C-alpha positions in Angstrom: 128.0 41.8 137.2 127.4 43.2 140.7 124.0 43.5 142.6 122.4 40.2 141.6 120.0 38.3 143.9 118.8 34.6 143.5 115.3 34.3 142.7 112.9 31.4 141.9 110.1 31.3 139.3 108.5 28.2 138.3 110.8 25.2 138.3 113.9 27.4 137.8 116.3 29.4 139.9 118.0 32.3 138.3 120.2 35.4 138.9 118.4 38.8 138.5 119.5 42.5 139.2 118.5 43.7 142.7 115.8 46.3 142.0 116.5 47.9 145.4 120.0 48.6 144.3 118.8 50.5 140.9 115.6 52.0 142.0 113.3 49.9 140.0 113.4 47.1 137.4 113.5 49.6 134.6 117.0 51.0 135.7 118.8 47.9 136.0 121.4 47.0 133.4 119.7 43.6 132.9 115.7 43.4 132.7 113.5 41.1 134.6 109.9 41.8 135.3 108.2 39.7 137.8 104.8 40.9 136.9 105.2 38.9 134.0 105.2 35.6 135.6 101.7 34.6 134.2 102.7 35.4 130.9 105.8 33.1 131.0 103.7 30.2 132.7 101.0 30.5 130.1 103.8 30.4 127.4 105.4 27.1 128.9 101.8 25.7 128.6 101.6 26.6 125.0 104.9 25.0 124.2 104.0 22.0 126.1 100.6 21.7 123.9 102.4 22.5 120.7 105.0 19.8 120.3 108.2 18.3 121.1 111.8 18.5 120.0 111.5 22.1 119.1 113.9 24.6 118.2 113.1 27.6 120.3 114.4 31.2 119.8 114.1 34.1 122.2 115.9 37.0 120.5 115.3 39.4 123.3 116.1 37.3 126.3 117.2 39.7 129.2 117.8 37.5 132.2 117.1 34.5 130.3 114.3 33.3 132.5 111.5 32.6 129.8 113.9 30.5 127.7 114.9 28.4 131.0 111.6 27.9 132.0 110.7 26.6 128.5 113.9 24.1 128.6 113.2 22.9 132.3 109.3 23.0 132.5 107.8 22.4 128.8 109.5 19.1 127.9 109.3 20.4 124.3 112.6 22.0 123.7 115.0 20.2 121.5 117.3 23.3 120.9 117.4 26.5 122.8 118.8 29.8 121.4 119.0 32.9 123.6 120.2 36.3 122.5 120.3 39.8 124.0 122.3 42.9 122.7 123.6 43.7 126.1 126.9 42.0 127.1 126.0 42.2 130.7 122.6 40.3 129.9 124.6 37.6 128.2 126.8 37.2 131.2 123.6 36.8 133.3 122.2 34.2 130.9 125.2 32.0 130.9 125.3 32.2 134.7 121.6 31.1 134.6 122.1 28.4 132.4 124.8 27.0 134.3 122.7 27.2 137.5 119.9 25.1 136.0 122.0 22.7 134.0 120.6 23.8 130.8 122.4 23.9 127.4 121.8 26.8 124.9 123.0 28.5 122.0 123.8 32.1 123.4 124.4 35.2 121.4 125.2 38.8 122.0 123.9 40.4 118.6 121.0 42.7 117.4 117.9 40.8 117.6 117.0 41.4 113.9 120.5 40.4 112.7 120.4 37.2 114.6 116.7 36.5 113.2 117.7 37.0 109.6 120.7 34.6 110.1 118.5 31.8 111.5 116.4 31.7 108.4 113.8 29.2 108.4 115.7 27.3 111.4 113.3 27.7 114.3 110.1 26.0 115.0 109.4 28.7 117.7 110.2 32.4 118.0 109.1 34.4 121.2 109.3 38.1 120.7 109.1 39.6 124.2 110.3 43.1 123.9 110.0 46.1 126.2 107.3 48.0 124.4 106.4 47.1 120.8 107.2 43.7 119.0 106.5 45.5 115.7 110.4 46.1 114.8 111.0 42.6 115.1 108.1 40.7 113.3 109.3 40.6 109.8 112.6 38.9 111.0 110.9 36.7 113.2 108.6 35.2 110.5 111.9 34.9 108.3 113.4 32.7 111.2 110.4 30.3 111.3 110.4 27.0 109.4 107.4 26.4 107.0 105.3 25.6 109.9 106.0 27.3 113.5 104.7 29.1 116.4 105.3 32.8 116.7 104.6 34.3 119.9 104.7 38.2 120.8 104.1 40.3 123.8 103.3 44.1 123.4 103.4 46.4 126.4 102.6 49.6 124.3 98.8 49.0 125.1 98.0 52.6 125.1 99.2 52.9 121.5 97.4 49.8 120.4 93.9 50.9 122.1 94.2 54.3 120.0 95.2 56.6 122.9 97.9 58.0 120.7 96.2 58.2 117.2 99.3 59.3 115.3 101.5 56.9 116.9 99.2 54.1 116.2 98.8 54.9 112.7 102.4 55.2 112.3 103.5 52.1 114.2 100.8 49.7 113.3 99.1 51.4 110.3 95.6 51.6 111.8 92.9 53.6 113.6 91.4 52.9 116.8 88.4 54.8 117.9 87.2 55.2 121.4 84.6 52.6 122.4 83.4 50.7 125.5 85.4 47.5 124.2 88.7 49.3 123.4 90.8 46.4 125.2 89.5 43.9 122.5 90.2 46.5 119.6 93.6 46.9 121.1 94.0 43.1 121.2 92.8 42.7 117.5 94.9 45.6 116.4 98.1 44.0 117.3 96.8 40.5 115.8 95.7 42.2 112.6 99.3 43.8 112.3 100.8 40.3 113.0 98.6 38.8 110.2 99.5 41.4 107.6 103.2 41.0 108.3 102.8 37.3 108.3 101.1 37.7 104.9 103.9 40.0 103.5 106.4 37.1 104.5 104.1 34.4 102.7 102.7 33.1 106.1 99.2 32.2 106.9 98.5 32.5 110.6 95.9 30.8 112.9 95.6 32.4 116.4 96.2 29.8 119.3 96.1 32.0 122.2 95.4 35.9 122.5 94.8 37.8 125.7 95.0 41.0 128.0 96.6 41.3 131.2 96.9 44.8 132.9 99.8 46.3 130.9 100.3 44.0 128.1 98.7 42.0 125.1 99.9 38.5 124.4 99.5 36.5 121.1 100.6 32.9 120.0 99.9 32.1 116.3 100.4 28.9 114.4 102.1 29.9 111.2 102.2 28.0 107.8 104.2 29.1 104.8 102.6 29.4 101.3 101.7 32.3 99.1 98.2 30.8 98.3 97.5 30.2 101.9 99.0 33.7 103.2 96.2 35.3 100.7 93.5 33.7 103.0 94.8 36.0 106.0 92.7 38.7 104.5 89.4 37.0 105.0 89.9 38.0 108.6 91.1 41.5 108.3 88.2 44.1 108.5 87.0 47.2 110.4 84.8 47.2 113.2 82.0 49.9 113.3 80.7 51.5 116.7 78.2 54.2 116.5 75.9 54.9 119.5 74.6 51.2 120.2 75.3 49.7 116.8 78.3 47.3 116.3 79.1 45.6 113.1 82.1 44.4 111.0 82.5 46.7 107.9 84.5 46.0 104.9 85.7 49.6 104.6 86.8 52.5 106.7 84.4 55.3 107.8 84.3 58.0 110.6 82.9 55.4 113.0 85.1 52.4 112.2 88.3 51.1 113.8 90.8 49.2 111.7 92.2 47.4 110.0 91.9 44.7 112.6 91.7 41.1 113.1 87.9 40.0 112.9 88.4 36.4 112.9 88.8 34.0 115.9 91.0 35.4 118.9 92.2 31.6 119.6 91.5 28.1 119.2 89.1 26.7 121.9 90.6 23.0 121.7 94.1 24.0 121.9 93.1 26.2 125.1 91.4 23.2 126.3 94.4 21.1 126.2 96.4 23.9 127.8 93.8 24.0 130.8 94.3 20.0 131.5 98.0 21.0 133.0 96.1 22.8 136.1 98.0 26.1 136.0 95.7 28.9 135.5 93.0 26.8 134.4 90.1 28.9 135.6 91.5 31.7 133.4 92.1 29.4 130.4 88.5 28.0 130.8 87.2 31.5 130.6 89.3 32.0 127.3 88.1 28.7 125.9 84.5 30.0 126.3 85.2 33.5 124.8 86.8 32.1 121.8 83.7 30.4 120.8 82.0 33.7 120.4 83.3 35.2 117.1 81.8 38.7 117.1 84.8 41.1 117.5 83.5 43.1 120.5 81.8 42.9 123.8 79.2 44.5 125.8 79.7 46.4 129.2 76.7 45.9 131.7 76.3 49.7 132.2 75.3 50.0 128.6 72.0 48.5 129.6 71.4 50.5 132.9 67.8 51.7 133.5 67.7 54.6 136.0 71.3 54.3 136.7 71.2 50.4 137.7 72.9 47.7 135.7 72.2 44.0 136.0 75.1 42.1 137.6 77.3 39.6 135.5 75.6 36.8 137.0 72.0 38.1 136.5 72.8 39.0 132.9 74.2 35.7 131.8 71.3 33.8 133.6 68.7 35.7 131.8 70.3 35.7 128.6 70.7 31.7 129.0 67.0 31.6 129.8 66.1 33.6 126.6 68.1 31.2 124.5 70.9 33.6 123.8 74.4 32.1 124.3 76.7 34.4 126.1 80.0 34.3 128.3 82.0 36.6 130.4 85.0 38.1 129.1 88.6 38.3 130.6 88.9 41.9 129.3 86.2 43.6 131.6 84.7 42.5 134.8 81.4 43.8 133.9 81.7 42.7 130.1 79.6 39.9 128.2 80.5 38.5 124.6 77.6 37.2 122.5 76.8 37.1 118.9 73.4 38.8 119.6 72.9 42.3 118.6 72.6 45.2 121.1 68.7 45.7 120.8 68.0 42.0 121.5 70.4 41.7 124.5 68.8 45.2 125.9 65.3 43.8 125.5 66.2 40.7 127.6 68.3 42.4 130.3 65.6 45.2 130.8 63.8 42.8 133.3 66.8 42.7 135.5 66.8 46.4 136.3 
């Protein structure tokens, strides 16, 4: 393949198409998105914190950089399986493996076909498509062993937050209404869909990492096979009601609810703490650790508490809530957002003195 350039990300060097030769990264015959570097780095930390000697499958590999970084940086990979339906991508993957001295099983197949063939063979399946992971999730769970890790990225964020209601209902079986905390609803929408697919494949899931960054959602879930355990997933599936200033979890849908969504924890604070000790993006991970300690499936935006057009600052709001004995934390999902278990009325009463 022509028009390749040598790049560096993390500890690996690799070839990828020169975007200047194709106009942009989306027109290149082999996909590589440099904007997903933090996604890949955090994923390396997930594997490093999860275990060792893992069989890791990336069924939509593109240039292969994610799998390469797993093999070189995580210290967790026993067997690496890379795949892409594009012959050009497979050629680049093999070139990059040789460049880094990494061994892997490389396939040129439809992702779902490969995942079905790998039935119960993988400790980790990482679904990183261009767009929605939904078409690959059933097969991804079937490729997992009885205990494993499933990771998924979704770049169809506009669909997940309900901007395209018909497509959201069609693709994820959910309704998401307009709220000030729509980012969290989109994240919980994806997580809820993953949980329902997991249950249909007799898996119970426990979220380890869930977050949003600009143009994508990223989720990693610990998955355990067993029909009885899978039934417990539905304890964490519900609807979130938002009407004027009221927020609550509802069992059934109504004209003011979004759902079905995941209403349980977004991640595991202890697992995130372990990740943060590796010092890459530690500040971001420490924020997630605090967020995951608040289980309310929403957050507040500070302009919601404005008086005469003036809102408290984030620092002021957190300090006043702490002084009033209310636990609250910032959120990575909005620079003016706070997460707390307390109701709107009590938060407003406390923050009224800041304006």
